[in-house]
C-alpha positions as CSV (number, residue, x, y, z in Angstrom):
1,X,-3.1,-26.0,7.0
2,X,-6.0,-24.3,5.3
3,X,-9.3,-25.9,6.6
4,X,-10.8,-28.4,4.2
5,X,-13.2,-26.6,1.8
6,X,-11.7,-23.2,2.5
7,X,-10.0,-21.3,-0.2
8,X,-6.3,-20.3,0.4
9,X,-6.0,-16.7,1.4
10,X,-3.4,-14.8,-0.7
11,X,-2.6,-11.2,0.3
12,X,-0.7,-8.7,-1.9
13,X,0.9,-5.4,-0.8
14,X,0.2,-2.7,-3.4
15,X,3.2,-0.3,-3.8
16,X,6.2,-2.1,-5.2
17,X,4.2,-5.3,-5.9
18,X,1.4,-4.1,-8.2
19,X,2.2,-0.4,-8.5
20,X,5.7,0.6,-9.5
21,X,5.0,4.1,-7.9
22,X,4.3,4.9,-4.3
23,X,0.6,5.7,-5.0
24,X,-0.1,7.8,-2.0
25,X,3.1,9.8,-2.4
26,X,2.1,10.4,-6.0
27,X,-1.2,12.0,-5.0
28,X,0.5,14.0,-2.2
29,X,3.1,15.4,-4.5
30,X,0.5,16.5,-7.0
31,X,-1.4,18.3,-4.3
32,X,1.6,19.8,-2.5
33,X,3.0,21.3,-5.8
34,X,-0.4,22.6,-6.9
35,X,-0.2,25.5,-4.5
36,X,3.0,27.2,-3.2
37,X,1.6,27.4,0.3
38,X,1.1,23.7,0.5
39,X,4.6,23.0,-0.8
40,X,6.0,25.2,2.0
41,X,3.9,23.4,4.6
42,X,5.1,20.0,3.4
43,X,8.8,20.9,3.3
44,X,9.6,19.9,6.8
45,X,7.8,16.5,6.8
46,X,9.2,15.8,3.4
47,X,12.7,16.5,4.6
48,X,12.2,14.3,7.6
49,X,10.9,11.6,5.4
50,X,14.1,11.8,3.3
51,X,16.3,11.6,6.4
52,X,14.3,8.9,8.3
53,X,12.5,6.8,5.8
54,X,14.8,3.9,6.4
55,X,13.5,3.5,9.9
56,X,10.2,1.6,9.9
57,X,8.9,3.0,13.2
58,X,9.2,6.5,11.9
59,X,7.5,6.1,8.5
60,X,3.8,5.9,9.6
61,X,4.1,9.1,11.6
62,X,5.9,10.9,8.8
63,X,3.4,9.6,6.3
64,X,0.5,11.1,8.3
65,X,2.3,14.4,8.7
66,X,2.8,14.6,4.9
67,X,-0.9,13.7,4.4
68,X,-2.1,16.5,6.7
69,X,0.2,19.1,5.1
70,X,-1.0,18.2,1.6
71,X,-4.7,17.5,2.2
72,X,-5.9,19.7,5.0
73,X,-8.2,22.4,3.7
74,X,-10.0,20.1,1.3
75,X,-13.5,18.9,1.7
76,X,-14.3,15.2,1.6
77,X,-15.8,15.7,-1.9
78,X,-12.8,17.6,-3.2
79,X,-10.5,14.9,-1.9
80,X,-12.5,12.1,-3.4
81,X,-12.3,13.7,-6.9
82,X,-8.6,14.2,-6.5
83,X,-8.1,10.6,-5.4
84,X,-10.2,9.1,-8.2
85,X,-8.4,11.2,-10.8
86,X,-4.9,10.3,-9.5
87,X,-5.8,6.6,-9.3
88,X,-7.1,6.6,-12.9
89,X,-3.9,8.4,-14.1
90,X,-1.7,5.9,-12.3
91,X,-3.6,2.9,-13.7
92,X,-3.6,4.2,-17.3
93,X,0.2,4.6,-17.3
94,X,2.0,1.3,-18.2
95,X,5.2,2.6,-16.5
96,X,3.4,2.9,-13.2
97,X,2.3,-0.7,-12.8
98,X,4.1,-4.0,-12.4
99,X,2.8,-6.5,-15.0
100,X,4.1,-9.5,-13.2
101,X,2.3,-8.4,-10.0
102,X,-1.0,-8.0,-11.9
103,X,-0.5,-11.4,-13.6
104,X,0.1,-13.0,-10.3
105,X,-3.2,-11.7,-8.9
106,X,-5.0,-13.0,-12.0
107,X,-3.4,-16.5,-11.6
108,X,-4.5,-16.7,-8.0
109,X,-8.0,-15.6,-8.9
110,X,-8.1,-18.1,-11.7
111,X,-7.0,-20.9,-9.3
112,X,-9.9,-20.0,-7.0
113,X,-7.9,-18.5,-4.3
114,X,-9.2,-15.7,-2.0
115,X,-7.2,-12.6,-2.9
116,X,-6.9,-9.5,-0.8
117,X,-4.8,-6.4,-1.4
118,X,-3.6,-4.5,1.7
119,X,-2.0,-1.1,1.5
120,X,-1.2,2.0,3.4
121,X,-2.6,4.0,0.5
122,X,-5.9,5.7,1.2
123,X,-8.9,3.5,0.1
124,X,-10.5,5.8,-2.6
125,X,-7.1,6.2,-4.4
126,X,-6.2,2.5,-4.1
127,X,-9.7,1.4,-5.3
128,X,-9.5,3.8,-8.4
129,X,-6.1,2.4,-9.3
130,X,-7.2,-1.2,-9.0
131,X,-10.4,-0.5,-10.9
132,X,-8.3,0.9,-13.7
133,X,-6.4,-2.3,-13.9
134,X,-9.5,-4.4,-14.2
135,X,-9.3,-5.6,-10.6
136,X,-12.5,-4.1,-9.3
137,X,-13.7,-7.3,-7.8
138,X,-10.6,-7.8,-5.6
139,X,-11.1,-7.2,-1.9
140,X,-9.1,-4.2,-0.6
141,X,-7.9,-3.3,2.9
142,X,-6.6,0.2,2.9
143,X,-6.2,3.4,4.9
144,X,-9.3,5.4,5.8
145,X,-9.3,9.1,6.4
146,X,-12.0,11.7,7.1
147,X,-12.1,15.4,6.9
148,X,-13.1,17.1,10.2
149,X,-13.7,20.8,9.5
150,X,-11.3,20.5,6.5
151,X,-8.6,18.9,8.7
152,X,-7.4,15.3,7.8
153,X,-8.0,12.6,10.4
154,X,-6.6,9.1,10.0
155,X,-9.2,6.7,11.2
156,X,-7.3,3.6,10.2
157,X,-3.8,4.0,9.0
158,X,-3.2,0.6,7.4
159,X,0.6,0.8,7.4
160,X,3.2,-1.3,9.2
161,X,1.8,-3.1,12.2
162,X,-1.5,-1.5,11.5
163,X,-2.0,-4.0,8.6
164,X,-2.2,-6.8,11.1
165,X,-5.6,-5.5,12.4
166,X,-7.2,-6.3,9.0
167,X,-6.4,-10.0,9.4
168,X,-6.9,-10.6,13.1
169,X,-9.2,-13.6,12.5
170,X,-7.9,-14.7,9.1
171,X,-5.1,-17.2,8.4
172,X,-2.9,-15.9,5.5
173,X,-1.5,-18.7,3.4
174,X,0.7,-16.5,1.1
175,X,1.8,-12.9,1.3
176,X,3.5,-10.8,-1.4
177,X,5.4,-7.7,-0.3
178,X,8.5,-5.6,-1.0
179,X,8.8,-3.7,2.3
180,X,10.2,-4.3,5.8
181,X,7.2,-2.4,7.1
182,X,5.3,-5.6,6.3
183,X,7.3,-7.8,8.6
184,X,4.6,-8.0,11.2
185,X,2.1,-9.4,8.7
186,X,4.7,-11.6,7.0
187,X,5.2,-13.3,10.4
188,X,1.6,-14.2,10.4
189,X,1.7,-15.7,6.9
190,X,2.5,-19.4,6.2
191,X,4.6,-18.3,3.2
192,X,6.0,-15.0,2.0
193,X,7.1,-13.8,-1.4
194,X,9.5,-10.9,-1.3
195,X,9.5,-8.9,-4.5
196,X,12.6,-7.2,-6.0
197,X,14.4,-6.7,-2.6
198,X,17.8,-5.1,-2.1
199,X,20.4,-7.4,-0.5
200,X,19.9,-5.6,2.8
201,X,16.1,-6.2,2.7
202,X,16.5,-9.8,1.7
203,X,18.8,-10.4,4.6
204,X,16.3,-8.8,7.0
205,X,13.5,-11.1,5.8
206,X,15.7,-14.2,5.7
207,X,16.6,-13.7,9.4
208,X,12.9,-13.5,10.5
209,X,10.7,-15.3,7.9
210,X,11.4,-19.0,7.5
211,X,9.2,-19.7,4.5
212,X,10.5,-17.1,2.1
213,X,10.7,-16.9,-1.6
214,X,12.4,-14.1,-3.5
215,X,11.3,-13.1,-7.0
216,X,12.5,-10.5,-9.5
217,X,9.7,-8.9,-11.4
218,X,10.0,-6.6,-14.3
């Protein structure tokens, strides 16, 4: 149980729970298609992603390969401008967000719960998106990258089992997700809410997560 006096910790995944769009993929596509040379460089990791995205262990490595193809050559300042603009565009488009997810966050905040959003999306992009939704005060745990001589380096790729590091000393009371990549963190949570799963995904979670609720959000 949550210690007396402590607020329940409620954690939300971003993509598929709050954002209808894969936020990082949206930024990477914009950047890849902005220059023909980048599109060519991204063709191989994009093709591998299409073929192997169903395999959780392959996705973090493929995600990093796409990121390097799309973003290497930028400066940190250029990337920050790109990320903030992409986040604002996503947040301003009603078709790109899940209203039920945003409402759930607000309900937990109103109830006095501690709310954290955890995502594999890079932190500048994720923060800009959340700010545009009016969620600027919500804690964010996201991927950190740096630009080393215009080459992208992933300092903390907050994806899959990497998400667990952000909660090493914190007990999660409730976790909202839509992805099998989040099974490692779901196993640490007292309860998990699975959002809009396929039958296959629901079966995977039911087999491994005892305290599971499934919701269908518009």
